[in-house]
C-alpha positions in Angstrom: -0.2 -0.1 -0.2 1.5 3.2 -0.8 1.4 5.9 1.7 2.3 9.6 1.9 2.9 10.5 5.4 3.1 14.9 6.2 3.6 15.9 9.7 1.8 19.0 10.8 3.9 21.9 10.5 4.6 25.3 11.2 6.4 28.0 13.0 6.1 28.7 16.8 4.6 32.0 16.4 1.7 30.6 14.4 0.8 27.3 16.5 1.2 29.8 19.4 -1.5 32.1 17.9 -3.8 29.1 16.7 -3.3 27.2 19.8 -5.2 23.9 18.6 -5.8 20.6 20.4 -3.9 17.8 18.9 -5.6 14.4 18.7 -4.0 11.5 20.9 -0.5 10.8 19.1 -0.8 13.1 16.5 2.6 15.1 16.4 3.0 19.2 15.6 6.3 20.1 14.3 7.8 23.9 14.7 9.8 24.7 11.5 11.9 27.2 13.1 12.8 25.7 16.3 13.4 22.1 15.3 11.1 20.8 18.2 7.8 19.2 18.7 5.1 18.0 20.3 2.4 15.1 21.0 -1.1 15.7 21.1 -3.3 13.7 23.9 -6.8 14.6 22.5 -7.3 17.4 25.3 -5.0 19.5 26.0 -4.2 22.9 23.8 -0.9 23.5 22.2 0.3 25.8 24.5 0.1 23.7 27.2 1.6 20.6 25.8 5.2 19.9 26.6 8.1 19.6 24.1 8.4 16.1 23.5 11.5 14.5 25.6 12.3 18.3 26.9 13.2 18.6 30.6 12.0 21.3 33.0 14.8 23.0 34.5 14.6 21.6 37.9 14.8 18.2 36.6 18.2 18.9 34.4 19.2 20.5 37.6 19.0 17.3 39.7 20.0 14.9 36.6 23.0 16.9 36.8 23.9 17.2 40.0 23.2 13.8 40.8 25.6 12.5 38.1 29.7 11.9 39.1 32.3 14.4 38.4 29.6 16.7 37.2 31.9 19.7 37.2 34.8 18.0 35.5 36.7 20.2 33.3 38.2 17.5 31.0 42.3 17.7 29.9 40.8 18.4 26.2 38.5 21.4 27.0 41.2 23.2 29.3 43.7 22.3 25.9 41.3 23.8 23.9 40.3 26.9 26.0 43.7 27.7 26.9 44.5 27.8 23.0 41.9 30.2 22.0 42.6 34.0 23.0 39.9 35.4 25.2 37.6 36.1 22.8 39.3 35.1 19.9 38.1 36.5 17.0 34.7 36.9 17.9 35.5 40.7 18.1 35.1 40.9 14.4 32.4 39.2 12.1 33.1 37.1 8.8 32.2 40.0 6.7 34.3 42.6 8.2 36.9 40.4 7.9 36.4 39.6 4.4 35.9 43.4 3.8 38.7 44.6 1.6 38.4 48.0 3.5 39.6 46.7 6.2 42.5 44.8 4.5 46.1 45.2 5.5 49.4 43.8 3.7 49.7 43.3 -0.2 47.8 41.6 -3.2 49.0 39.0 -5.9 49.9 40.8 -8.9 47.2 38.9 -11.1 44.3 41.4 -9.0 46.4 44.6 -10.6 44.8 44.7 -14.0 47.7 46.8 -15.5 50.7 45.1 -13.8 52.5 43.4 -16.5 52.2 46.6 -18.8 53.7 48.7 -16.1 56.4 46.1 -14.5 57.5 45.2 -18.4 58.2 49.5 -19.1 60.0 49.5 -15.7 62.3 46.2 -16.7 62.8 47.7 -19.8 64.2 51.1 -18.5 66.6 49.5 -16.3 68.1 47.2 -18.6 71.9 47.7 -18.9 72.2 51.0 -16.8 73.7 51.5 -13.7 72.9 49.5 -10.7 70.0 48.2 -13.3 69.7 45.1 -15.0 72.2 43.3 -16.8 71.2 42.2 -20.3 71.7 38.7 -22.1 73.5 38.0 -25.3 72.7 36.3 -28.3 73.5 33.1 -26.4 71.7 34.0 -23.4 74.7 35.1 -21.5 75.6 38.0 -19.6 78.1 40.2 -22.0 81.7 40.6 -20.7 81.1 44.4 -20.7 78.8 43.9 -18.0 80.9 41.4 -15.7 83.7 42.6 -13.0 87.0 41.0 -13.7 87.3 37.6 -12.6 89.9 35.3 -11.6 89.3 31.4 -11.8 91.6 28.7 -10.5 91.8 25.6 -12.1 93.9 22.3 -10.8 96.0 19.8 -12.5 97.3 16.3 -11.8 100.9 16.1 -12.7 102.9 13.0 -13.3 106.1 14.7 -13.0 107.9 18.0 -13.2 108.0 18.1 -16.7 104.5 17.4 -17.1 104.0 20.2 -14.8 106.0 22.6 -16.5 104.0 21.7 -19.9 100.7 22.8 -18.4 98.5 25.6 -20.1 98.4 27.3 -16.2 97.1 31.0 -14.9 98.6 32.4 -12.2 96.6 30.8 -9.1 96.3 27.4 -10.4 97.4 24.4 -8.9 99.5 21.4 -9.7 99.1 18.1 -8.1 102.5 15.8 -8.7 101.7 12.3 -8.2 105.0 11.0 -8.2 106.2 13.1 -5.0 102.7 13.3 -3.2 103.0 17.3 -3.3 100.9 20.0 -4.3 102.5 23.3 -6.3 100.5 26.9 -7.0 101.7 29.1 -10.0 102.5 32.1 -8.0 104.1 33.5 -11.0 102.9 34.2 -14.7 105.0 31.6 -16.8 104.2 27.9 -16.0 106.9 26.5 -17.8 109.7 28.1 -15.3 109.9 25.9 -12.2 110.7 29.2 -9.8 107.5 30.2 -10.8 105.7 27.6 -8.9 105.3 27.3 -4.9 105.1 24.2 -3.2 102.1 24.2 -0.9 103.4 23.0 2.2 101.5 20.7 4.9 101.8 20.2 8.6 105.0 17.6 9.5 103.8 16.4 12.9 101.9 13.1 12.8 99.7 11.7 15.2 101.4 8.7 17.0 98.7 7.3 18.8 95.1 7.6 20.4 94.0 6.8 23.9 97.7 4.5 23.8 96.1 2.7 20.6 97.9 3.0 17.3 96.8 2.0 13.2 93.6 2.3 12.3 91.6 3.4 16.0 88.3 2.9 16.7 86.9 4.3 19.9 83.9 3.9 21.9 83.0 4.9 25.5 83.7 1.2 26.9 87.3 2.2 25.6 87.5 5.2 28.1 87.7 5.1 31.6 85.6 7.7 33.1 87.2 10.3 35.2 86.3 14.1 35.9 84.4 14.4 33.0 81.3 12.0 32.9 80.2 10.8 29.4 77.0 8.9 28.5 77.1 5.1 27.7 75.2 3.5 24.7 72.6 2.0 27.0 72.4 5.3 29.0 71.6 6.9 25.7 69.1 4.7 24.8 67.6 5.1 28.1 67.7 8.6 28.0 66.6 8.8 24.3 63.3 7.1 25.8 62.3 9.8 28.7 60.6 13.0 27.5 62.3 16.7 27.5 61.7 18.1 31.5 60.0 14.3 32.6 59.6 13.9 36.4 59.4 10.7 38.1 55.6 9.0 38.0 53.5 9.7 40.8 51.2 7.1 42.3 47.1 7.6 42.1 47.0 9.0 45.4 49.8 11.5 45.0 48.0 12.9 41.7 44.7 12.8 43.9 46.4 14.9 46.8 47.9 17.4 44.6 45.1 17.9 42.4 42.2 18.4 45.5 44.6 20.5 47.0 44.4 23.3 44.4 42.0 25.9 44.5 39.0 25.5 42.7 40.1 22.5 40.8 37.2 21.3 39.4 35.0 24.7 39.0 34.7 25.5 35.1 32.6 28.7 35.3 29.4 29.9 33.4 31.6 32.3 32.1 34.3 30.0 30.5 31.1 27.4 29.5 29.3 30.2 27.8 32.7 31.1 26.2 33.7 27.7 24.8 29.8 27.2 23.5 30.1 30.3 21.7 33.5 29.2 19.5 33.5 26.3 17.5 36.1 23.9 17.1 39.2 25.0 16.1 37.9 28.4 15.9 40.0 30.7 13.8 42.6 30.5 16.3 44.4 28.6 13.9 45.1 32.2 12.2 45.5 35.6 13.5 43.1 38.9 12.7 46.0 40.2 10.6 46.5 37.2 8.7 42.3 37.2 7.5 42.9 41.0 6.8 46.1 40.2 5.0 45.2 40.2 0.8 48.3 37.9 0.5 45.9 35.1 1.7 42.5 36.2 0.1 40.7 33.7 -2.4 38.2 34.2 -5.2 37.0 37.7 -6.1 35.4 40.9 -4.8 33.0 43.1 -5.2 33.0 46.4 -7.9 31.8 48.3 -5.3 34.8 48.1 -3.4 37.0 49.5 -5.9 37.0 53.3 -5.3 37.2 54.3 -9.1 35.2 51.3 -11.0 32.1 53.2 -11.9 34.6 56.6 -13.4 36.7 54.0 -14.8 33.8 51.9 -16.5 31.6 55.3 -17.2 34.5 56.3 -19.3 34.7 52.9 -21.6 32.6 53.5 -24.9 30.7 50.6 -25.2 29.4 51.5 -21.7 28.3 54.7 -22.6 26.9 54.0 -26.1 24.5 51.6 -24.6 23.6 53.8 -21.3 20.4 55.1 -22.7 19.3 51.3 -23.3 18.9 50.7 -19.2 18.1 54.6 -17.8 14.6 54.7 -19.4 11.7 54.3 -17.3 9.9 52.4 -19.7 11.0 50.1 -22.3 9.2 49.7 -25.4 9.8 47.8 -28.5 12.8 44.9 -29.0 15.7 45.5 -26.7 19.0 44.8 -29.0 22.5 44.7 -27.8 24.7 41.8 -27.3 24.2 41.9 -23.5 21.1 41.0 -21.5 18.3 43.2 -20.5 18.0 42.4 -16.7 14.8 43.6 -14.9 15.0 44.4 -11.0 12.8 42.6 -9.2 12.1 45.3 -6.8 10.6 47.7 -9.8 7.8 45.0 -10.6 5.0 46.1 -9.4 1.8 43.6 -8.0 4.5 41.2 -6.6 2.6 39.8 -3.8 1.4 36.1 -4.7 -2.1 36.0 -6.2 -4.2 33.6 -7.3 -4.2 33.3 -11.3 -7.2 33.6 -13.5 -7.2 32.3 -17.1 -7.2 35.9 -18.0 -3.8 36.5 -16.5 -0.4 36.6 -18.5 2.8 35.1 -18.3 5.9 36.2 -19.8 7.9 33.4 -22.0 10.7 32.6 -24.6 9.0 31.1 -27.7 11.1 28.1 -28.3 9.4 28.2 -32.3 10.5 31.7 -32.8 14.2 32.2 -31.9 13.3 32.5 -28.0 11.8 35.9 -28.7 10.0 37.1 -25.6 6.0 36.8 -26.0 3.4 36.7 -23.1 0.5 34.2 -22.9 -2.8 33.9 -21.4 -2.8 31.4 -18.3 -5.6 30.0 -19.9 -3.8 29.2 -23.0 -0.9 27.1 -21.0 -0.4 23.6 -21.6 -3.1 21.7 -19.5 -5.6 24.2 -19.6 -4.1 26.7 -17.2 -4.2 25.9 -13.4 -5.2 22.6 -12.2 -7.1 22.6 -9.2 -6.5 18.8 -8.7 -2.6 19.0 -8.9 -0.3 17.3 -6.3 1.2 19.9 -4.0 2.8 20.4 -0.4 0.6 22.6 1.4 -1.5 23.2 4.7 -2.9 20.1 6.5 -6.8 20.6 5.6 -5.8 20.7 2.1 -4.1 17.2 2.1 -6.4 15.6 4.7 -9.7 16.8 1.6 -8.0 14.3 -0.3 -10.5 11.3 -0.9 -8.6 8.1 0.4 -8.8 4.8 -1.0 -8.8 2.6 2.1 -7.9 -0.7 -0.1 -5.7 -0.2 -3.0 -5.2 -2.8 -5.6 -2.3 -4.0 -8.2 -4.1 -1.6 -10.7 -4.3 1.5 -8.9 -1.7 4.3 -10.3 0.9 6.5 -8.3 2.5 9.5 -10.2 6.3 9.2 -10.2 8.9 11.2 -11.7 11.1 8.8 -14.4 14.8 9.0 -13.7 15.5 7.5 -17.2 13.7 10.0 -19.0 14.7 13.3 -17.3 12.6 13.1 -14.7 9.5 13.5 -16.6 6.1 12.7 -14.7 4.4 9.6 -15.4 2.2 7.5 -13.7 2.9 3.7 -12.5 0.3 0.6 -11.5 1.4 -0.3 -7.7 1.9 -3.9 -9.1 4.9 -2.9 -11.1 6.8 -1.2 -8.3 10.0 -2.6 -8.0 10.2 -5.9 -5.7 6.3 -6.3 -5.6 5.8 -5.9 -2.1 7.9 -2.3 -1.8 5.6 0.3 -1.0 6.4 4.2 -0.4 7.0 4.6 3.0 7.7 8.7 2.9 7.3 11.0 0.0 7.7 14.9 1.0 7.2 17.6 -1.7 8.7 20.9 -1.1 8.0 22.4 -4.6 8.3 20.6 -8.2 11.3 19.1 -8.8 13.2 22.7 -10.1 12.5 24.4 -6.9 10.9 26.4 -5.2 11.6 23.8 -2.4 13.5 24.6 0.6 17.5 25.3 2.0 19.8 25.7 4.3 23.5 27.1 4.5 24.2 25.4 7.8 27.6 23.3 7.7 25.6 20.5 10.5 22.3 18.7 9.4 19.1 20.7 9.7 16.0 18.5 9.8 13.0 19.2 7.1 10.8 16.3 7.6 9.7 13.8 10.8 8.1 10.7 10.6 7.4 7.1 12.5 8.3 4.4 10.4 6.4 0.9 10.7 8.1 -0.9 7.6 10.1 -4.3 7.6 13.2 -3.3 5.2 14.2 -0.2 3.5 15.2 -0.7 0.2 15.5 2.9 -1.6 15.9 6.0 -0.5 16.4 9.6 -3.1 15.8 13.0 -2.8 16.1 15.7 -5.4 18.8 18.7 -4.6 21.1 20.9 -5.8 24.0 23.1 -3.9 25.8 26.2 -4.7 28.8 26.5 -7.1 32.3 25.6 -5.3 30.5 23.8 -1.9 29.3 20.7 -1.7 26.0 19.2 0.0 25.2 15.8 1.8 21.5 14.5 3.0 20.2 11.5 5.3 17.6 9.6 7.2 18.8 9.7 11.3 16.6 7.1 13.3 16.0 10.0 16.8 15.0 7.2 18.6 17.8 4.6 18.5 20.1 7.5 17.9 21.7 6.4 14.5 22.3 7.0 11.0 19.6 5.2 8.5 21.0 6.1 5.2 23.3 8.5 4.2 24.5 10.2 0.8 27.9 10.8 -0.4 28.8 14.4 -0.6 27.4 16.1 -4.1 28.2 19.1 -6.0 25.6 19.6 -8.5 24.4 23.0 -9.2 20.8 22.2 -10.7 18.2 20.1 -9.0 19.2 16.4 -9.9 18.2 12.6 -8.5 20.3 12.2 -5.5 20.7 8.4 -4.1 20.5 7.9 -0.1 23.0 4.8 -0.7 23.1 1.6 0.9 20.8 1.1 4.3 23.2 1.7 7.3 21.0 0.8 10.3 17.2 -0.5 9.8 15.2 1.2 12.1 12.4 -0.9 13.7 9.0 0.0 13.8 7.6 2.6 15.3 11.1 4.5 15.4 11.0 8.2 14.9 12.9 9.1 11.6 14.0 12.7 10.3 15.2 13.5 6.9 18.3 16.0 7.5 20.3 18.1 5.1 23.5 20.3 5.8 26.1 22.1 3.6 29.2 19.9 3.8 32.0 22.0 2.6 31.9 25.6 1.3 31.6 29.2 3.1 28.4 30.7 5.4 27.1 32.3 1.7 26.9 28.7 0.1 23.5 26.7 0.7 21.6 23.5 -0.5 18.5 23.6 -1.8 15.9 20.5 -1.8 12.4 19.8 -3.2 11.6 16.2 -3.5 12.0 13.0 -0.7 11.0 9.4 -1.1 11.6 6.3 1.1 10.4 2.5 -0.2 10.3 0.0 2.2 8.5 -3.8 2.7 5.9 -4.3 4.9 
């Protein structure tokens, strides 16, 4: 049997204003607080307590009856000690990103005329005094731009005759293999023996080391300790295994005594708790305000409004001047021509309030049969005959309950689906032809049609957009239609709040248009009656990026 389960939902303010009395077991969900209440058939909404919430007194009693209640762990101490007071909470992300607050320098690639200016400066300094050296056709610096150089070579000569026949210059060295001696040419003529000077070496030789002669190899076992102590190999191995500044181990009793002797040892103040709760793990203590403001560390682009002379520069451009008249008219008539598209400010359109369309209203379309020219069309002439009062949509509980229920469906009954093999075109399918024969829809949530508007979040932690009780046997498939901002990634999952575990979770996705997202394999099968939430989050990206969601579907066997 195919079921579509939707929970009554509204904002906290609207629930309080309406103050309805929920039926026994009926659930009401607050979309802006992520809380829900269960009805008992007699108590009005404002008098019901939130599901599983405890009073301040109950929380206090449970907290104080727990052992080591005020314990402030090493991990928490390390985290708090590593974060400067107020951390970077003194400034907002927007101010830190604002180039007006930045210091330091920026990459040359962000300066439009950098290459031209740099090339001109380099050209002016070529071959100039205190400037830049040039290269000749062989990619070498011309001799005229080099100081006088003296390069010494070393030659090996078998005897005196070979040494005197060398083509050497003053400062060159000759190694005589017949004498095991070396000579340096101190004169200018290498063929004259008197111009060569022997390089003398010390005549004293080491006779013995620690009373040993020949090839000597010593270790600490060969040398007796005297006034100056040394470390043996065994002692070094032991020392290497001890941490710097380590002290002797203390017994548990000694640690307990020392710990409890300190004032306020276990005290974790409200101010410290508030400070720690308000700082994300790692916070921005990983970097300083100065580094965050430094232009050299920035990525991405900037708004033209942050460039002081942007308007003046662009206004002086010929192509901008020529097209100014096209976009300054209060009212446009006829065809707008030009290579650029005309963008209409949505705030300038009157009658923006959502209304119920009638057949005589007009819509603006692009005519595919006439090279996509803009045209208007009557609502009554739209494919399908205009609005469909019986269309499937996600709206109020009263509209959903108004749909006639068929208590005992048969295999020949039809369901509405999106065909993933045909561009997600809506089609109908018989219940008897559903995959697995005994598979049924346990959940179908529509937050709009497949291309929007849907619901969205920019939260980097999971946010709940659907909650329902589960009574199936085995979950076989979970899918949704979602997209994410360019450069970011998103993730979706079913989460069992009764068992506190993940039922199914997708891998991260980065598609920027609505696409079918598979929630992957079943991780934990829920039990009958477990409360399941459908959650989405922004997995990676910045605070301005968001994940958008339209349709969610879950198949299970009964």
